[in-house]
C-alpha positions in Angstrom: 0.0 0.0 0.0 2.9 2.4 0.8 4.3 1.8 -2.7 0.9 2.6 -4.3 0.7 5.8 -2.3 4.3 6.7 -3.3 3.5 6.1 -6.9 0.4 8.3 -6.7 2.2 11.2 -5.0 5.2 10.8 -7.3 2.9 11.1 -10.3 1.8 14.5 -9.1 5.2 15.8 -8.3 6.7 14.4 -11.5 4.1 15.9 -13.8 4.2 19.3 -12.0 8.0 19.4 -12.5 7.6 18.3 -16.1 4.9 20.9 -16.8 7.0 23.7 -15.4 10.0 22.5 -17.3 7.9 22.4 -20.5 6.8 26.0 -20.2 10.2 27.4 -19.2 12.5 25.4 -21.5 11.4 25.5 -25.2 12.9 22.6 -27.2 12.3 20.0 -29.9 10.9 17.5 -27.4 8.8 20.1 -25.7 5.1 19.2 -26.0 3.8 22.5 -24.7 5.3 24.4 -27.7 4.5 21.6 -30.1 0.9 22.1 -29.2 1.1 25.8 -29.8 3.0 25.3 -33.1 0.6 22.7 -34.5 -2.4 24.8 -33.5 -0.9 28.0 -35.1 -0.1 26.1 -38.3 -3.7 25.0 -38.8 -5.0 28.4 -37.8 -2.8 29.9 -40.6 -4.2 27.4 -43.1 -7.7 28.3 -42.1 -6.9 31.9 -42.8 -5.2 31.2 -46.2 -7.6 28.6 -47.6 -10.8 28.3 -45.6 -13.2 25.4 -46.6 -16.3 27.4 -45.4 -15.5 30.8 -46.7 -18.5 32.5 -45.0 -17.5 31.2 -41.5 -15.9 33.9 -39.3 -12.2 33.4 -38.7 -12.7 33.7 -34.9 -15.7 31.4 -35.1 -18.3 31.0 -32.4 -16.7 29.8 -29.1 -13.2 30.0 -30.5 -11.8 31.4 -27.3 -13.7 28.7 -25.3 -12.0 26.0 -27.3 -8.7 27.7 -27.0 -9.1 27.5 -23.2 -10.1 23.9 -23.4 -6.8 23.3 -25.2 -4.7 24.1 -22.2 -7.2 22.8 -19.6 -7.5 19.3 -21.1 -3.9 18.9 -22.2 -2.2 20.4 -19.2 -4.3 21.5 -16.2 -6.3 18.3 -15.9 -3.3 16.1 -16.5 -1.6 17.9 -13.6 -4.6 17.3 -11.3 -5.2 13.6 -11.9 -4.3 11.8 -15.2 -0.6 11.3 -14.8 -0.8 10.1 -11.2 -3.8 7.9 -11.9 -2.3 6.2 -15.0 0.9 5.4 -13.2 -1.0 3.8 -10.4 -3.3 1.8 -12.7 -0.5 0.4 -14.8 1.6 -0.4 -11.8 -1.2 -2.2 -10.0 -2.2 -4.1 -13.2 1.4 -5.4 -13.6 1.4 -6.4 -9.9 -1.8 -8.3 -10.2 -0.6 -10.2 -13.3 2.7 -10.9 -11.6 1.1 -12.3 -8.4 -1.4 -14.4 -10.3 0.7 -15.8 -13.1 4.3 -15.0 -12.1 4.7 -13.3 -15.4 6.4 -9.9 -15.2 5.0 -7.7 -18.0 7.6 -5.0 -17.5 10.5 -7.4 -17.9 8.9 -9.3 -20.8 8.4 -6.3 -23.0 7.3 -7.8 -26.3 8.6 -4.8 -28.4 12.0 -4.5 -26.6 13.9 -5.8 -29.6 11.9 -4.0 -32.3 13.2 -1.0 -34.2 11.7 2.4 -33.3 9.7 2.7 -36.6 8.0 -0.6 -35.8 7.2 0.4 -32.2 5.8 3.7 -33.4 3.7 2.1 -36.1 2.3 -0.6 -33.8 1.7 1.8 -31.0 -0.1 4.2 -33.3 -2.4 1.5 -34.8 -3.2 -0.1 -31.4 -3.9 3.2 -29.8 -6.2 4.3 -32.6 -8.0 1.0 -32.6 -8.7 1.3 -28.9 -9.8 4.9 -29.2 -12.2 3.9 -32.0 -14.0 1.5 -29.8 -14.0 3.9 -26.9 -15.5 6.5 -29.1 -18.3 4.2 -30.1 -18.9 3.5 -26.4 -19.2 7.3 -25.8 -22.1 7.3 -28.2 -23.7 4.0 -27.3 -23.7 4.2 -23.5 -26.1 6.8 -22.3 -24.1 8.1 -19.2 -20.9 8.4 -21.3 -22.8 10.2 -24.0 -23.8 12.9 -21.5 -20.1 13.7 -21.1 -19.4 13.4 -24.9 -22.1 16.0 -25.6 -19.5 18.7 -24.7 -17.5 17.8 -27.8 -20.6 17.7 -29.9 -21.7 21.1 -28.7 -19.5 22.8 -31.3 -21.6 24.9 -33.7 -18.9 26.0 -36.1 -16.0 23.7 -36.9 -12.4 24.7 -36.6 -9.1 23.2 -35.5 -9.6 24.1 -31.8 -12.8 22.2 -31.7 -10.6 19.1 -31.5 -9.7 20.1 -28.0 -13.2 20.7 -26.6 -14.2 17.7 -24.6 -15.3 16.8 -21.1 -12.7 16.0 -18.5 -14.3 12.6 -17.9 -13.3 11.6 -21.4 -9.7 12.0 -20.4 -10.2 9.4 -17.7 -12.1 7.0 -20.0 -9.8 7.3 -23.0 -6.5 7.5 -21.2 -7.2 4.6 -18.8 -8.3 2.3 -21.6 -5.6 3.2 -24.1 -2.6 3.6 -21.8 -2.7 0.1 -20.3 -2.3 -1.8 -23.6 0.4 0.7 -24.7 2.3 0.2 -21.5 2.0 -3.5 -21.7 3.4 -3.3 -25.3 6.3 -1.4 -23.8 5.5 2.0 -25.5 7.6 4.5 -23.5 7.1 8.2 -22.9 9.4 9.1 -25.8 7.5 6.8 -28.2 4.1 8.0 -26.9 5.3 11.6 -27.4 6.0 11.1 -31.1 2.7 9.2 -31.6 0.8 11.8 -29.8 2.2 14.8 -31.8 1.3 12.9 -35.0 -2.3 12.2 -33.8 -2.6 15.7 -32.5 -1.9 17.0 -36.0 -4.4 14.7 -37.6 -7.1 15.6 -35.0 -6.5 19.3 -35.7 -6.8 18.7 -39.4 -10.0 16.6 -39.1 -11.7 19.5 -37.2 -10.2 22.4 -39.2 -12.0 24.7 -41.6 -9.5 23.6 -44.2 -9.1 20.5 -46.5 -6.9 19.2 -49.3 -7.1 16.5 -51.8 -6.1 12.9 -51.0 -3.0 13.2 -53.3 -1.8 16.4 -51.5 -2.4 14.7 -48.1 -0.5 11.6 -49.4 2.4 13.7 -50.5 2.6 15.3 -47.0 2.7 11.9 -45.3 5.3 10.6 -47.8 7.5 13.7 -47.1 7.1 13.3 -43.3 8.2 9.6 -43.6 11.3 10.6 -45.6 12.2 13.3 -43.2 11.8 10.9 -40.3 14.1 8.5 -41.9 16.7 11.1 -42.8 16.7 12.5 -39.2 17.1 9.0 -37.7 14.1 9.5 -35.5 12.6 6.2 -36.8 15.7 4.2 -36.1 16.2 3.4 -39.8 19.7 3.2 -41.1 18.7 3.4 -44.8 20.3 6.8 -45.3 23.1 6.8 -42.8 25.9 6.5 -45.4 24.0 8.2 -48.2 25.2 11.5 -49.7 23.1 14.5 -50.5 22.3 13.3 -54.0 21.1 9.9 -52.8 19.1 11.5 -50.0 17.5 13.8 -52.5 16.5 10.9 -54.8 15.1 9.0 -51.8 13.1 12.1 -50.7 11.7 12.5 -54.2 10.8 8.8 -54.3 8.8 9.1 -51.1 7.1 12.3 -52.3 6.1 10.6 -55.6 4.9 7.5 -53.7 2.8 9.7 -51.5 1.2 11.4 -54.5 0.7 8.4 -56.8 0.4 5.4 -54.5 -0.9 6.6 -51.1 -2.8 9.6 -52.5 -5.8 7.8 -54.0 -6.3 5.9 -50.7 -5.7 8.6 -48.2 -9.4 9.4 -47.6 -10.0 5.7 -46.9 -7.0 5.2 -44.6 -6.9 8.5 -42.7 -9.8 10.6 -41.3 -10.5 13.9 -43.0 -12.6 17.1 -42.5 -15.0 15.9 -45.2 -15.6 12.7 -43.2 -15.4 13.9 -39.7 -17.9 16.8 -40.1 -20.6 14.2 -40.6 -19.7 12.7 -37.2 -20.8 16.1 -35.8 -24.0 16.3 -37.9 -27.1 17.5 -36.0 -29.3 15.1 -38.0 -28.0 11.6 -38.4 -29.2 9.0 -40.9 -32.3 7.2 -39.6 -30.5 3.8 -39.4 -27.4 5.3 -37.6 -28.9 6.9 -34.4 -25.8 6.2 -32.4 -23.5 8.0 -34.9 -21.2 7.5 -37.9 -17.5 8.0 -38.7 -16.0 7.3 -35.3 -12.5 7.3 -36.5 -10.0 9.4 -34.5 -6.9 9.3 -36.8 -7.6 6.3 -39.1 -10.8 6.0 -41.2 -10.2 2.3 -42.0 -12.0 1.1 -38.8 -15.2 2.7 -40.0 -15.0 1.1 -43.4 -14.1 -2.3 -41.9 -17.0 -2.2 -39.4 -19.6 -0.5 -41.5 -19.9 2.8 -39.7 -18.5 5.0 -42.5 -20.9 7.5 -44.2 -20.4 10.6 -46.3 -23.9 11.3 -47.8 -22.7 14.4 -49.7 -20.5 17.4 -49.4 -21.3 18.3 -45.8 -19.2 21.5 -45.3 -22.4 23.6 -44.5 -24.5 21.1 -42.6 -25.9 22.0 -39.2 -23.8 20.7 -36.3 -24.8 19.6 -32.8 -27.4 17.2 -31.5 -31.1 17.2 -30.8 -31.7 19.2 -27.6 -28.5 21.1 -28.1 -30.4 24.4 -27.6 -30.7 23.7 -23.9 -27.1 22.6 -23.5 -24.8 24.8 -21.3 -22.6 27.1 -23.4 -20.1 28.1 -20.7 -17.0 26.3 -19.5 -18.3 26.0 -15.9 -21.6 24.6 -17.1 -20.0 22.1 -19.4 -17.4 20.7 -17.0 -20.1 19.9 -14.5 -22.5 18.6 -17.1 -23.2 14.9 -16.8 -21.9 14.7 -13.2 -25.2 13.8 -11.6 
């Protein structure tokens, strides 16, 4: 019991120290500034090439969503998530060890894998878990009461990605963190995965969209840059000169355009697909929702929950009864806690 209490308290102290260091020490591995940079990037795209040209730049509740960005990603984590997740994973490992004698931490299944494989597996596993959790948020009535906060967005923009009830942090993080921890996904691995998924989530909610070929080119370029930087633990370009690296970068860019491009909208989520998830009026046979994908769209196509009836850029957003839903931060964070 003493060790559990120590882990809990250490989680608070560790995250508080981490958060302060994030704010005061900008750097390449600094999540605080990555969040700001990614958000600013999509805000600029919404300015330069808006999908809904008549929507105000500072759309309705823009500042509320901006506050949610810091509350959900930092303040709430400081209060409970980091400490709670450490305790849950530690207790889970102790239970498995006492029952079976199998040490999950020592028997890390991905210990010998290269970083690119760890990142790919971690990303897919996390997204698959999140997809099922997202379906639960719509299917289970008491969870839907919390999820209504995210669906209270009336005008879509990148920051709408960050508006969600604090209870979702408990549900999502608890269910996703355990399998990732058991696979041996460390903090550094999780950081990379999270920045990537943060960018996709911002894009899905933004007032901006591009063709599948352009999106495929971006992904191909990012993969090439990751290989070149060594971040993915690939030695393919270690001894290559600038000419060889240039040809390889061009190959990935072309592969993104010609090979990945035509499939991008089926593989990854997009604004055109996700806006239908926020539709006020759902198809009669889909009363629990459609397009539950977080980063990947493939789960919706595999399990038959994908639907894009038509170009939905101007559809009404929200849910029946939305008119009576609280529109203030205080009203929303206490909503559903009854």
